[in-house]
PyMOL Python script that loads the backbone (N, CA, C, O; Angstrom):
from pymol import cmd

cmd.read_pdbstr("""\
ATOM      1  N   MET A   1     -12.333   0.891 -13.688  1.00  0.00           N
ATOM      2  CA  MET A   1     -11.193   1.509 -13.051  1.00  0.00           C
ATOM      3  C   MET A   1     -11.659   2.730 -12.230  1.00  0.00           C
ATOM      4  O   MET A   1     -11.117   3.042 -11.170  1.00  0.00           O
ATOM      5  N   LYS A   2     -12.672   3.390 -12.763  1.00  0.00           N
ATOM      6  CA  LYS A   2     -13.198   4.562 -12.070  1.00  0.00           C
ATOM      7  C   LYS A   2     -13.685   4.192 -10.666  1.00  0.00           C
ATOM      8  O   LYS A   2     -13.405   4.909  -9.705  1.00  0.00           O
ATOM      9  N   ALA A   3     -14.406   3.084 -10.545  1.00  0.00           N
ATOM     10  CA  ALA A   3     -14.936   2.663  -9.244  1.00  0.00           C
ATOM     11  C   ALA A   3     -13.804   2.337  -8.263  1.00  0.00           C
ATOM     12  O   ALA A   3     -13.907   2.633  -7.073  1.00  0.00           O
ATOM     13  N   ILE A   4     -12.737   1.733  -8.760  1.00  0.00           N
ATOM     14  CA  ILE A   4     -11.597   1.387  -7.897  1.00  0.00           C
ATOM     15  C   ILE A   4     -10.923   2.660  -7.411  1.00  0.00           C
ATOM     16  O   ILE A   4     -10.629   2.794  -6.223  1.00  0.00           O
ATOM     17  N   ASN A   5     -10.675   3.603  -8.326  1.00  0.00           N
ATOM     18  CA  ASN A   5     -10.036   4.852  -7.938  1.00  0.00           C
ATOM     19  C   ASN A   5     -10.915   5.686  -7.016  1.00  0.00           C
ATOM     20  O   ASN A   5     -10.411   6.369  -6.125  1.00  0.00           O
ATOM     21  N   GLU A   6     -12.225   5.632  -7.226  1.00  0.00           N
ATOM     22  CA  GLU A   6     -13.144   6.327  -6.322  1.00  0.00           C
ATOM     23  C   GLU A   6     -13.105   5.708  -4.931  1.00  0.00           C
ATOM     24  O   GLU A   6     -13.139   6.426  -3.931  1.00  0.00           O
ATOM     25  N   GLU A   7     -13.034   4.380  -4.860  1.00  0.00           N
ATOM     26  CA  GLU A   7     -12.965   3.702  -3.561  1.00  0.00           C
ATOM     27  C   GLU A   7     -11.662   4.044  -2.850  1.00  0.00           C
ATOM     28  O   GLU A   7     -11.658   4.274  -1.640  1.00  0.00           O
ATOM     29  N   LEU A   8     -10.554   4.079  -3.592  1.00  0.00           N
ATOM     30  CA  LEU A   8      -9.275   4.477  -2.987  1.00  0.00           C
ATOM     31  C   LEU A   8      -9.380   5.896  -2.426  1.00  0.00           C
ATOM     32  O   LEU A   8      -8.959   6.154  -1.299  1.00  0.00           O
ATOM     33  N   ALA A   9      -9.941   6.808  -3.212  1.00  0.00           N
ATOM     34  CA  ALA A   9     -10.094   8.202  -2.768  1.00  0.00           C
ATOM     35  C   ALA A   9     -10.998   8.294  -1.545  1.00  0.00           C
ATOM     36  O   ALA A   9     -10.729   9.064  -0.623  1.00  0.00           O
ATOM     37  N   LYS A  10     -12.068   7.507  -1.540  1.00  0.00           N
ATOM     38  CA  LYS A  10     -12.994   7.496  -0.401  1.00  0.00           C
ATOM     39  C   LYS A  10     -12.270   7.076   0.878  1.00  0.00           C
ATOM     40  O   LYS A  10     -12.627   7.505   1.976  1.00  0.00           O
ATOM     41  N   ARG A  11     -11.245   6.228   0.720  1.00  0.00           N
ATOM     42  CA  ARG A  11     -10.461   5.764   1.867  1.00  0.00           C
ATOM     43  C   ARG A  11      -9.296   6.701   2.185  1.00  0.00           C
ATOM     44  O   ARG A  11      -8.469   6.397   3.045  1.00  0.00           O
ATOM     45  N   GLY A  12      -9.230   7.838   1.493  1.00  0.00           N
ATOM     46  CA  GLY A  12      -8.193   8.819   1.757  1.00  0.00           C
ATOM     47  C   GLY A  12      -6.863   8.513   1.085  1.00  0.00           C
ATOM     48  O   GLY A  12      -5.826   9.039   1.488  1.00  0.00           O
ATOM     49  N   VAL A  13      -6.891   7.667   0.066  1.00  0.00           N
ATOM     50  CA  VAL A  13      -5.678   7.271  -0.647  1.00  0.00           C
ATOM     51  C   VAL A  13      -5.547   8.132  -1.894  1.00  0.00           C
ATOM     52  O   VAL A  13      -6.495   8.259  -2.669  1.00  0.00           O
ATOM     53  N   ALA A  14      -4.366   8.727  -2.088  1.00  0.00           N
ATOM     54  CA  ALA A  14      -4.135   9.581  -3.253  1.00  0.00           C
ATOM     55  C   ALA A  14      -3.665   8.789  -4.472  1.00  0.00           C
ATOM     56  O   ALA A  14      -3.687   9.315  -5.584  1.00  0.00           O
ATOM     57  N   ALA A  15      -3.243   7.540  -4.289  1.00  0.00           N
ATOM     58  CA  ALA A  15      -2.777   6.711  -5.403  1.00  0.00           C
ATOM     59  C   ALA A  15      -3.945   6.353  -6.310  1.00  0.00           C
ATOM     60  O   ALA A  15      -5.104   6.353  -5.894  1.00  0.00           O
ATOM     61  N   ARG A  16      -3.608   6.046  -7.568  1.00  0.00           N
ATOM     62  CA  ARG A  16      -4.622   5.674  -8.550  1.00  0.00           C
ATOM     63  C   ARG A  16      -4.189   4.409  -9.278  1.00  0.00           C
ATOM     64  O   ARG A  16      -2.998   4.157  -9.465  1.00  0.00           O
ATOM     65  N   LEU A  17      -5.172   3.625  -9.682  1.00  0.00           N
ATOM     66  CA  LEU A  17      -4.909   2.441 -10.487  1.00  0.00           C
ATOM     67  C   LEU A  17      -4.799   2.857 -11.943  1.00  0.00           C
ATOM     68  O   LEU A  17      -5.632   3.614 -12.441  1.00  0.00           O
ATOM     69  N   GLU A  18      -3.767   2.362 -12.630  1.00  0.00           N
ATOM     70  CA  GLU A  18      -3.528   2.659 -14.043  1.00  0.00           C
ATOM     71  C   GLU A  18      -3.393   1.337 -14.793  1.00  0.00           C
ATOM     72  O   GLU A  18      -3.131   0.297 -14.190  1.00  0.00           O
ATOM     73  N   LYS A  19      -3.577   1.387 -16.123  1.00  0.00           N
ATOM     74  CA  LYS A  19      -3.455   0.191 -16.950  1.00  0.00           C
ATOM     75  C   LYS A  19      -2.133   0.207 -17.690  1.00  0.00           C
ATOM     76  O   LYS A  19      -1.758   1.201 -18.313  1.00  0.00           O
ATOM     77  N   GLY A  20      -1.421  -0.939 -17.606  1.00  0.00           N
ATOM     78  CA  GLY A  20      -0.216  -1.146 -18.388  1.00  0.00           C
ATOM     79  C   GLY A  20      -0.533  -2.130 -19.508  1.00  0.00           C
ATOM     80  O   GLY A  20      -1.703  -2.380 -19.797  1.00  0.00           O
ATOM     81  N   ASP A  21       0.481  -2.684 -20.133  1.00  0.00           N
ATOM     82  CA  ASP A  21       0.290  -3.645 -21.224  1.00  0.00           C
ATOM     83  C   ASP A  21       0.202  -5.056 -20.640  1.00  0.00           C
ATOM     84  O   ASP A  21       1.224  -5.724 -20.478  1.00  0.00           O
ATOM     85  N   GLY A  22      -1.008  -5.510 -20.325  1.00  0.00           N
ATOM     86  CA  GLY A  22      -1.214  -6.832 -19.758  1.00  0.00           C
ATOM     87  C   GLY A  22      -1.123  -6.870 -18.239  1.00  0.00           C
ATOM     88  O   GLY A  22      -1.080  -7.949 -17.648  1.00  0.00           O
ATOM     89  N   TYR A  23      -1.093  -5.730 -17.615  1.00  0.00           N
ATOM     90  CA  TYR A  23      -1.031  -5.641 -16.155  1.00  0.00           C
ATOM     91  C   TYR A  23      -1.604  -4.294 -15.724  1.00  0.00           C
ATOM     92  O   TYR A  23      -1.893  -3.437 -16.559  1.00  0.00           O
ATOM     93  N   PHE A  24      -1.761  -4.120 -14.437  1.00  0.00           N
ATOM     94  CA  PHE A  24      -2.211  -2.854 -13.869  1.00  0.00           C
ATOM     95  C   PHE A  24      -1.186  -2.434 -12.830  1.00  0.00           C
ATOM     96  O   PHE A  24      -0.425  -3.261 -12.327  1.00  0.00           O
ATOM     97  N   TYR A  25      -1.168  -1.147 -12.510  1.00  0.00           N
ATOM     98  CA  TYR A  25      -0.227  -0.657 -11.506  1.00  0.00           C
ATOM     99  C   TYR A  25      -0.829   0.545 -10.792  1.00  0.00           C
ATOM    100  O   TYR A  25      -1.697   1.242 -11.319  1.00  0.00           O
ATOM    101  N   PHE A  26      -0.340   0.763  -9.576  1.00  0.00           N
ATOM    102  CA  PHE A  26      -0.765   1.918  -8.796  1.00  0.00           C
ATOM    103  C   PHE A  26       0.277   3.010  -8.974  1.00  0.00           C
ATOM    104  O   PHE A  26       1.480   2.748  -8.945  1.00  0.00           O
ATOM    105  N   SER A  27      -0.199   4.240  -9.159  1.00  0.00           N
ATOM    106  CA  SER A  27       0.736   5.350  -9.350  1.00  0.00           C
ATOM    107  C   SER A  27       0.308   6.543  -8.511  1.00  0.00           C
ATOM    108  O   SER A  27      -0.841   6.652  -8.082  1.00  0.00           O
ATOM    109  N   GLY A  28       1.264   7.428  -8.292  1.00  0.00           N
ATOM    110  CA  GLY A  28       0.995   8.649  -7.544  1.00  0.00           C
ATOM    111  C   GLY A  28       0.726   8.400  -6.075  1.00  0.00           C
ATOM    112  O   GLY A  28       0.648   7.257  -5.623  1.00  0.00           O
ATOM    113  N   GLY A  29       0.587   9.477  -5.348  1.00  0.00           N
ATOM    114  CA  GLY A  29       0.258   9.385  -3.927  1.00  0.00           C
ATOM    115  C   GLY A  29       1.141   8.422  -3.167  1.00  0.00           C
ATOM    116  O   GLY A  29       2.366   8.473  -3.271  1.00  0.00           O
ATOM    117  N   GLU A  30       0.518   7.544  -2.403  1.00  0.00           N
ATOM    118  CA  GLU A  30       1.242   6.585  -1.570  1.00  0.00           C
ATOM    119  C   GLU A  30       2.048   5.585  -2.399  1.00  0.00           C
ATOM    120  O   GLU A  30       2.988   4.981  -1.882  1.00  0.00           O
ATOM    121  N   ALA A  31       1.706   5.402  -3.656  1.00  0.00           N
ATOM    122  CA  ALA A  31       2.410   4.436  -4.508  1.00  0.00           C
ATOM    123  C   ALA A  31       3.637   5.048  -5.185  1.00  0.00           C
ATOM    124  O   ALA A  31       4.422   4.327  -5.801  1.00  0.00           O
ATOM    125  N   ARG A  32       3.811   6.351  -5.081  1.00  0.00           N
ATOM    126  CA  ARG A  32       4.871   7.048  -5.804  1.00  0.00           C
ATOM    127  C   ARG A  32       6.250   6.457  -5.551  1.00  0.00           C
ATOM    128  O   ARG A  32       7.005   6.243  -6.499  1.00  0.00           O
ATOM    129  N   ASP A  33       6.594   6.190  -4.309  1.00  0.00           N
ATOM    130  CA  ASP A  33       7.927   5.691  -3.965  1.00  0.00           C
ATOM    131  C   ASP A  33       7.982   4.173  -3.819  1.00  0.00           C
ATOM    132  O   ASP A  33       9.002   3.625  -3.403  1.00  0.00           O
ATOM    133  N   GLY A  34       6.909   3.508  -4.154  1.00  0.00           N
ATOM    134  CA  GLY A  34       6.868   2.056  -4.002  1.00  0.00           C
ATOM    135  C   GLY A  34       7.756   1.343  -5.009  1.00  0.00           C
ATOM    136  O   GLY A  34       7.821   1.731  -6.176  1.00  0.00           O
ATOM    137  N   LEU A  35       8.432   0.310  -4.560  1.00  0.00           N
ATOM    138  CA  LEU A  35       9.278  -0.478  -5.446  1.00  0.00           C
ATOM    139  C   LEU A  35       8.454  -1.496  -6.220  1.00  0.00           C
ATOM    140  O   LEU A  35       8.777  -1.831  -7.360  1.00  0.00           O
ATOM    141  N   ASP A  36       7.409  -1.977  -5.607  1.00  0.00           N
ATOM    142  CA  ASP A  36       6.531  -2.953  -6.256  1.00  0.00           C
ATOM    143  C   ASP A  36       5.135  -2.372  -6.267  1.00  0.00           C
ATOM    144  O   ASP A  36       4.518  -2.222  -5.213  1.00  0.00           O
ATOM    145  N   LYS A  37       4.621  -2.038  -7.462  1.00  0.00           N
ATOM    146  CA  LYS A  37       3.302  -1.443  -7.552  1.00  0.00           C
ATOM    147  C   LYS A  37       2.425  -2.108  -8.597  1.00  0.00           C
ATOM    148  O   LYS A  37       1.360  -1.592  -8.935  1.00  0.00           O
ATOM    149  N   THR A  38       2.857  -3.237  -9.105  1.00  0.00           N
ATOM    150  CA  THR A  38       2.110  -3.873 -10.190  1.00  0.00           C
ATOM    151  C   THR A  38       1.222  -5.015  -9.711  1.00  0.00           C
ATOM    152  O   THR A  38       1.516  -5.697  -8.729  1.00  0.00           O
ATOM    153  N   VAL A  39       0.133  -5.195 -10.435  1.00  0.00           N
ATOM    154  CA  VAL A  39      -0.789  -6.299 -10.216  1.00  0.00           C
ATOM    155  C   VAL A  39      -0.898  -7.020 -11.553  1.00  0.00           C
ATOM    156  O   VAL A  39      -1.336  -6.436 -12.544  1.00  0.00           O
ATOM    157  N   ASN A  40      -0.506  -8.269 -11.578  1.00  0.00           N
ATOM    158  CA  ASN A  40      -0.578  -9.058 -12.807  1.00  0.00           C
ATOM    159  C   ASN A  40      -1.995  -9.588 -12.987  1.00  0.00           C
ATOM    160  O   ASN A  40      -2.347 -10.666 -12.508  1.00  0.00           O
ATOM    161  N   ALA A  41      -2.783  -8.806 -13.682  1.00  0.00           N
ATOM    162  CA  ALA A  41      -4.169  -9.184 -13.969  1.00  0.00           C
ATOM    163  C   ALA A  41      -4.460  -8.766 -15.401  1.00  0.00           C
ATOM    164  O   ALA A  41      -4.190  -7.624 -15.774  1.00  0.00           O
ATOM    165  N   PRO A  42      -5.000  -9.657 -16.202  1.00  0.00           N
ATOM    166  CA  PRO A  42      -5.248  -9.324 -17.605  1.00  0.00           C
ATOM    167  C   PRO A  42      -6.384  -8.325 -17.821  1.00  0.00           C
ATOM    168  O   PRO A  42      -6.420  -7.633 -18.839  1.00  0.00           O
ATOM    169  N   SER A  43      -7.314  -8.251 -16.863  1.00  0.00           N
ATOM    170  CA  SER A  43      -8.447  -7.326 -17.017  1.00  0.00           C
ATOM    171  C   SER A  43      -8.922  -6.858 -15.648  1.00  0.00           C
ATOM    172  O   SER A  43      -8.625  -7.477 -14.626  1.00  0.00           O
ATOM    173  N   LEU A  44      -9.653  -5.773 -15.645  1.00  0.00           N
ATOM    174  CA  LEU A  44     -10.220  -5.263 -14.390  1.00  0.00           C
ATOM    175  C   LEU A  44     -11.158  -6.275 -13.754  1.00  0.00           C
ATOM    176  O   LEU A  44     -11.239  -6.371 -12.530  1.00  0.00           O
ATOM    177  N   SER A  45     -11.856  -7.020 -14.572  1.00  0.00           N
ATOM    178  CA  SER A  45     -12.831  -7.980 -14.042  1.00  0.00           C
ATOM    179  C   SER A  45     -12.168  -9.228 -13.455  1.00  0.00           C
ATOM    180  O   SER A  45     -12.850 -10.097 -12.913  1.00  0.00           O
ATOM    181  N   SER A  46     -10.845  -9.316 -13.563  1.00  0.00           N
ATOM    182  CA  SER A  46     -10.124 -10.444 -12.969  1.00  0.00           C
ATOM    183  C   SER A  46     -10.224 -10.437 -11.443  1.00  0.00           C
ATOM    184  O   SER A  46     -10.142 -11.481 -10.797  1.00  0.00           O
ATOM    185  N   LEU A  47     -10.403  -9.247 -10.885  1.00  0.00           N
ATOM    186  CA  LEU A  47     -10.511  -9.095  -9.429  1.00  0.00           C
ATOM    187  C   LEU A  47     -11.755  -8.282  -9.108  1.00  0.00           C
ATOM    188  O   LEU A  47     -12.186  -7.444  -9.900  1.00  0.00           O
ATOM    189  N   SER A  48     -12.321  -8.537  -7.951  1.00  0.00           N
ATOM    190  CA  SER A  48     -13.459  -7.737  -7.484  1.00  0.00           C
ATOM    191  C   SER A  48     -12.929  -6.408  -6.936  1.00  0.00           C
ATOM    192  O   SER A  48     -11.723  -6.240  -6.751  1.00  0.00           O
ATOM    193  N   LEU A  49     -13.821  -5.488  -6.686  1.00  0.00           N
ATOM    194  CA  LEU A  49     -13.429  -4.206  -6.096  1.00  0.00           C
ATOM    195  C   LEU A  49     -12.672  -4.423  -4.791  1.00  0.00           C
ATOM    196  O   LEU A  49     -11.640  -3.796  -4.553  1.00  0.00           O
ATOM    197  N   GLU A  50     -13.192  -5.313  -3.948  1.00  0.00           N
ATOM    198  CA  GLU A  50     -12.550  -5.589  -2.667  1.00  0.00           C
ATOM    199  C   GLU A  50     -11.150  -6.179  -2.872  1.00  0.00           C
ATOM    200  O   GLU A  50     -10.228  -5.869  -2.117  1.00  0.00           O
ATOM    201  N   GLN A  51     -10.992  -7.022  -3.883  1.00  0.00           N
ATOM    202  CA  GLN A  51      -9.682  -7.624  -4.156  1.00  0.00           C
ATOM    203  C   GLN A  51      -8.683  -6.593  -4.670  1.00  0.00           C
ATOM    204  O   GLN A  51      -7.500  -6.663  -4.336  1.00  0.00           O
ATOM    205  N   TRP A  52      -9.141  -5.633  -5.481  1.00  0.00           N
ATOM    206  CA  TRP A  52      -8.243  -4.571  -5.943  1.00  0.00           C
ATOM    207  C   TRP A  52      -7.753  -3.733  -4.763  1.00  0.00           C
ATOM    208  O   TRP A  52      -6.575  -3.386  -4.685  1.00  0.00           O
ATOM    209  N   ILE A  53      -8.655  -3.416  -3.857  1.00  0.00           N
ATOM    210  CA  ILE A  53      -8.280  -2.637  -2.671  1.00  0.00           C
ATOM    211  C   ILE A  53      -7.316  -3.453  -1.811  1.00  0.00           C
ATOM    212  O   ILE A  53      -6.344  -2.911  -1.284  1.00  0.00           O
ATOM    213  N   ALA A  54      -7.579  -4.740  -1.671  1.00  0.00           N
ATOM    214  CA  ALA A  54      -6.690  -5.616  -0.899  1.00  0.00           C
ATOM    215  C   ALA A  54      -5.310  -5.682  -1.548  1.00  0.00           C
ATOM    216  O   ALA A  54      -4.302  -5.728  -0.843  1.00  0.00           O
ATOM    217  N   GLU A  55      -5.248  -5.688  -2.879  1.00  0.00           N
ATOM    218  CA  GLU A  55      -3.953  -5.687  -3.576  1.00  0.00           C
ATOM    219  C   GLU A  55      -3.192  -4.402  -3.286  1.00  0.00           C
ATOM    220  O   GLU A  55      -1.979  -4.437  -3.076  1.00  0.00           O
ATOM    221  N   PHE A  56      -3.887  -3.267  -3.271  1.00  0.00           N
ATOM    222  CA  PHE A  56      -3.221  -2.003  -2.938  1.00  0.00           C
ATOM    223  C   PHE A  56      -2.657  -2.066  -1.520  1.00  0.00           C
ATOM    224  O   PHE A  56      -1.518  -1.664  -1.285  1.00  0.00           O
ATOM    225  N   GLU A  57      -3.449  -2.567  -0.581  1.00  0.00           N
ATOM    226  CA  GLU A  57      -2.999  -2.661   0.812  1.00  0.00           C
ATOM    227  C   GLU A  57      -1.832  -3.637   0.941  1.00  0.00           C
ATOM    228  O   GLU A  57      -0.894  -3.379   1.696  1.00  0.00           O
ATOM    229  N   ARG A  58      -1.877  -4.755   0.214  1.00  0.00           N
ATOM    230  CA  ARG A  58      -0.782  -5.731   0.246  1.00  0.00           C
ATOM    231  C   ARG A  58       0.511  -5.113  -0.288  1.00  0.00           C
ATOM    232  O   ARG A  58       1.579  -5.282   0.300  1.00  0.00           O
ATOM    233  N   LEU A  59       0.402  -4.403  -1.398  1.00  0.00           N
ATOM    234  CA  LEU A  59       1.591  -3.779  -1.979  1.00  0.00           C
ATOM    235  C   LEU A  59       2.137  -2.676  -1.081  1.00  0.00           C
ATOM    236  O   LEU A  59       3.353  -2.508  -0.982  1.00  0.00           O
ATOM    237  N   THR A  60       1.264  -1.926  -0.429  1.00  0.00           N
ATOM    238  CA  THR A  60       1.700  -0.883   0.500  1.00  0.00           C
ATOM    239  C   THR A  60       2.482  -1.504   1.655  1.00  0.00           C
ATOM    240  O   THR A  60       3.543  -1.004   2.029  1.00  0.00           O
ATOM    241  N   THR A  61       1.963  -2.586   2.217  1.00  0.00           N
ATOM    242  CA  THR A  61       2.649  -3.285   3.310  1.00  0.00           C
ATOM    243  C   THR A  61       3.976  -3.859   2.838  1.00  0.00           C
ATOM    244  O   THR A  61       4.989  -3.730   3.525  1.00  0.00           O
ATOM    245  N   LEU A  62       3.976  -4.489   1.673  1.00  0.00           N
ATOM    246  CA  LEU A  62       5.200  -5.059   1.125  1.00  0.00           C
ATOM    247  C   LEU A  62       6.256  -3.989   0.913  1.00  0.00           C
ATOM    248  O   LEU A  62       7.416  -4.189   1.276  1.00  0.00           O
ATOM    249  N   ASN A  63       5.881  -2.860   0.335  1.00  0.00           N
ATOM    250  CA  ASN A  63       6.834  -1.781   0.103  1.00  0.00           C
ATOM    251  C   ASN A  63       7.362  -1.206   1.407  1.00  0.00           C
ATOM    252  O   ASN A  63       8.541  -0.865   1.497  1.00  0.00           O
ATOM    253  N   ASP A  64       6.515  -1.094   2.412  1.00  0.00           N
ATOM    254  CA  ASP A  64       6.970  -0.636   3.730  1.00  0.00           C
ATOM    255  C   ASP A  64       8.017  -1.585   4.293  1.00  0.00           C
ATOM    256  O   ASP A  64       9.031  -1.142   4.833  1.00  0.00           O
ATOM    257  N   GLU A  65       7.779  -2.883   4.173  1.00  0.00           N
ATOM    258  CA  GLU A  65       8.727  -3.884   4.674  1.00  0.00           C
ATOM    259  C   GLU A  65      10.046  -3.833   3.910  1.00  0.00           C
ATOM    260  O   GLU A  65      11.113  -3.957   4.511  1.00  0.00           O
ATOM    261  N   ILE A  66       9.982  -3.653   2.599  1.00  0.00           N
ATOM    262  CA  ILE A  66      11.196  -3.560   1.784  1.00  0.00           C
ATOM    263  C   ILE A  66      12.009  -2.343   2.196  1.00  0.00           C
ATOM    264  O   ILE A  66      13.225  -2.433   2.369  1.00  0.00           O
ATOM    265  N   LEU A  67      11.343  -1.211   2.352  1.00  0.00           N
ATOM    266  CA  LEU A  67      12.053   0.012   2.722  1.00  0.00           C
ATOM    267  C   LEU A  67      12.647  -0.076   4.119  1.00  0.00           C
ATOM    268  O   LEU A  67      13.755   0.408   4.352  1.00  0.00           O
ATOM    269  N   LYS A  68      11.923  -0.686   5.050  1.00  0.00           N
ATOM    270  CA  LYS A  68      12.463  -0.857   6.408  1.00  0.00           C
ATOM    271  C   LYS A  68      13.680  -1.769   6.390  1.00  0.00           C
ATOM    272  O   LYS A  68      14.670  -1.491   7.066  1.00  0.00           O
ATOM    273  N   ALA A  69      13.618  -2.846   5.630  1.00  0.00           N
ATOM    274  CA  ALA A  69      14.739  -3.780   5.553  1.00  0.00           C
ATOM    275  C   ALA A  69      15.957  -3.115   4.924  1.00  0.00           C
ATOM    276  O   ALA A  69      17.084  -3.340   5.363  1.00  0.00           O
ATOM    277  N   SER A  70      15.736  -2.298   3.899  1.00  0.00           N
ATOM    278  CA  SER A  70      16.867  -1.646   3.248  1.00  0.00           C
ATOM    279  C   SER A  70      17.464  -0.555   4.128  1.00  0.00           C
ATOM    280  O   SER A  70      18.624  -0.180   3.954  1.00  0.00           O
ATOM    281  N   ALA A  71      16.678  -0.045   5.072  1.00  0.00           N
ATOM    282  CA  ALA A  71      17.175   0.965   6.001  1.00  0.00           C
ATOM    283  C   ALA A  71      17.827   0.325   7.223  1.00  0.00           C
ATOM    284  O   ALA A  71      18.305   1.029   8.112  1.00  0.00           O
ATOM    285  N   GLY A  72      17.847  -1.001   7.270  1.00  0.00           N
ATOM    286  CA  GLY A  72      18.480  -1.695   8.386  1.00  0.00           C
ATOM    287  C   GLY A  72      17.536  -2.010   9.522  1.00  0.00           C
ATOM    288  O   GLY A  72      17.945  -2.606  10.518  1.00  0.00           O
ATOM    289  N   GLU A  73      16.299  -1.627   9.393  1.00  0.00           N
ATOM    290  CA  GLU A  73      15.328  -1.944  10.436  1.00  0.00           C
ATOM    291  C   GLU A  73      14.859  -3.377  10.254  1.00  0.00           C
ATOM    292  O   GLU A  73      14.875  -3.906   9.142  1.00  0.00           O
ATOM    293  N   GLY A  74      14.455  -3.981  11.306  1.00  0.00           N
ATOM    294  CA  GLY A  74      13.902  -5.315  11.221  1.00  0.00           C
ATOM    295  C   GLY A  74      14.940  -6.418  11.244  1.00  0.00           C
ATOM    296  O   GLY A  74      14.591  -7.597  11.315  1.00  0.00           O
ATOM    297  N   ARG A  75      16.214  -6.052  11.184  1.00  0.00           N
ATOM    298  CA  ARG A  75      17.251  -7.081  11.274  1.00  0.00           C
ATOM    299  C   ARG A  75      17.458  -7.446  12.723  1.00  0.00           C
ATOM    300  O   ARG A  75      17.490  -6.577  13.594  1.00  0.00           O
ATOM    301  N   ALA A  76      17.596  -8.702  12.975  1.00  0.00           N
ATOM    302  CA  ALA A  76      17.817  -9.157  14.346  1.00  0.00           C
ATOM    303  C   ALA A  76      19.251  -8.857  14.745  1.00  0.00           C
ATOM    304  O   ALA A  76      20.188  -9.093  13.983  1.00  0.00           O
ATOM    305  N   VAL A  77      19.401  -8.343  15.929  1.00  0.00           N
ATOM    306  CA  VAL A  77      20.727  -8.090  16.463  1.00  0.00           C
ATOM    307  C   VAL A  77      21.077  -9.249  17.375  1.00  0.00           C
ATOM    308  O   VAL A  77      20.383  -9.503  18.360  1.00  0.00           O
ATOM    309  N   VAL A  78      22.137  -9.942  17.055  1.00  0.00           N
ATOM    310  CA  VAL A  78      22.563 -11.092  17.845  1.00  0.00           C
ATOM    311  C   VAL A  78      23.668 -10.638  18.768  1.00  0.00           C
ATOM    312  O   VAL A  78      24.720 -10.178  18.324  1.00  0.00           O
ATOM    313  N   LYS A  79      23.418 -10.773  20.059  1.00  0.00           N
ATOM    314  CA  LYS A  79      24.440 -10.408  21.032  1.00  0.00           C
ATOM    315  C   LYS A  79      25.346 -11.593  21.259  1.00  0.00           C
ATOM    316  O   LYS A  79      24.891 -12.698  21.556  1.00  0.00           O
ATOM    317  N   ARG A  80      26.616 -11.353  21.117  1.00  0.00           N
ATOM    318  CA  ARG A  80      27.582 -12.423  21.308  1.00  0.00           C
ATOM    319  C   ARG A  80      28.239 -12.252  22.678  1.00  0.00           C
ATOM    320  O   ARG A  80      28.420 -11.123  23.136  1.00  0.00           O
ATOM    321  N   PRO A  81      28.591 -13.334  23.322  1.00  0.00           N
ATOM    322  CA  PRO A  81      29.290 -13.222  24.600  1.00  0.00           C
ATOM    323  C   PRO A  81      30.684 -12.640  24.366  1.00  0.00           C
ATOM    324  O   PRO A  81      31.190 -12.681  23.244  1.00  0.00           O
ATOM    325  N   PRO A  82      31.303 -12.104  25.407  1.00  0.00           N
ATOM    326  CA  PRO A  82      32.662 -11.579  25.263  1.00  0.00           C
ATOM    327  C   PRO A  82      33.589 -12.650  24.689  1.00  0.00           C
ATOM    328  O   PRO A  82      33.344 -13.846  24.844  1.00  0.00           O
ATOM    329  N   ALA A  83      34.646 -12.210  24.032  1.00  0.00           N
ATOM    330  CA  ALA A  83      35.585 -13.119  23.363  1.00  0.00           C
ATOM    331  C   ALA A  83      36.125 -14.179  24.310  1.00  0.00           C
ATOM    332  O   ALA A  83      36.328 -15.322  23.899  1.00  0.00           O
ATOM    333  N   THR A  84      36.360 -13.830  25.558  1.00  0.00           N
ATOM    334  CA  THR A  84      36.904 -14.813  26.497  1.00  0.00           C
ATOM    335  C   THR A  84      35.930 -15.953  26.734  1.00  0.00           C
ATOM    336  O   THR A  84      36.360 -17.092  26.915  1.00  0.00           O
ATOM    337  N   GLN A  85      34.650 -15.687  26.740  1.00  0.00           N
ATOM    338  CA  GLN A  85      33.648 -16.735  26.922  1.00  0.00           C
ATOM    339  C   GLN A  85      33.482 -17.571  25.661  1.00  0.00           C
ATOM    340  O   GLN A  85      33.219 -18.771  25.747  1.00  0.00           O
ATOM    341  N   ARG A  86      33.632 -16.957  24.492  1.00  0.00           N
ATOM    342  CA  ARG A  86      33.502 -17.699  23.245  1.00  0.00           C
ATOM    343  C   ARG A  86      34.616 -18.734  23.095  1.00  0.00           C
ATOM    344  O   ARG A  86      34.414 -19.793  22.501  1.00  0.00           O
ATOM    345  N   ARG A  87      35.771 -18.424  23.630  1.00  0.00           N
ATOM    346  CA  ARG A  87      36.901 -19.342  23.509  1.00  0.00           C
ATOM    347  C   ARG A  87      36.940 -20.347  24.653  1.00  0.00           C
ATOM    348  O   ARG A  87      37.868 -21.150  24.745  1.00  0.00           O
ATOM    349  N   GLY A  88      35.951 -20.306  25.512  1.00  0.00           N
ATOM    350  CA  GLY A  88      35.920 -21.247  26.618  1.00  0.00           C
ATOM    351  C   GLY A  88      36.712 -20.770  27.828  1.00  0.00           C
ATOM    352  O   GLY A  88      36.847 -21.517  28.797  1.00  0.00           O
ATOM    353  N   LYS A  89      37.233 -19.563  27.800  1.00  0.00           N
ATOM    354  CA  LYS A  89      38.001 -19.036  28.945  1.00  0.00           C
ATOM    355  C   LYS A  89      37.057 -18.286  29.847  1.00  0.00           C
ATOM    356  O   LYS A  89      36.087 -17.680  29.394  1.00  0.00           O
ATOM    357  N   ARG A  90      37.348 -18.334  31.117  1.00  0.00           N
ATOM    358  CA  ARG A  90      36.532 -17.595  32.100  1.00  0.00           C
ATOM    359  C   ARG A  90      37.401 -16.810  33.002  1.00  0.00           C
ATOM    360  O   ARG A  90      36.903 -16.124  33.895  1.00  0.00           O
TER     361      ARG A  90
END
""", "prot")
cmd.dss("prot")
cmd.show_as("cartoon", "prot")
cmd.util.cbc("prot")
cmd.orient("prot")
């Protein structure tokens, strides 16, 4: 876990990997406000160092997308024609 947290710090990330009961999670820093911060892995050796870093990046992207969607960003705006055109009137 030390090597993973050192690699995160080397990349300028303040979040840290922590151990839960049968899973791991990122806490603090960039992970503080994340809705999804868990990695379902039974042991540290389940993933390589590169895979742990990739999981952090995946969760960061996922949380950004969730927050943008909940803020109304990313929704497609469908422009409808005026009511007279919708009813076939011109």
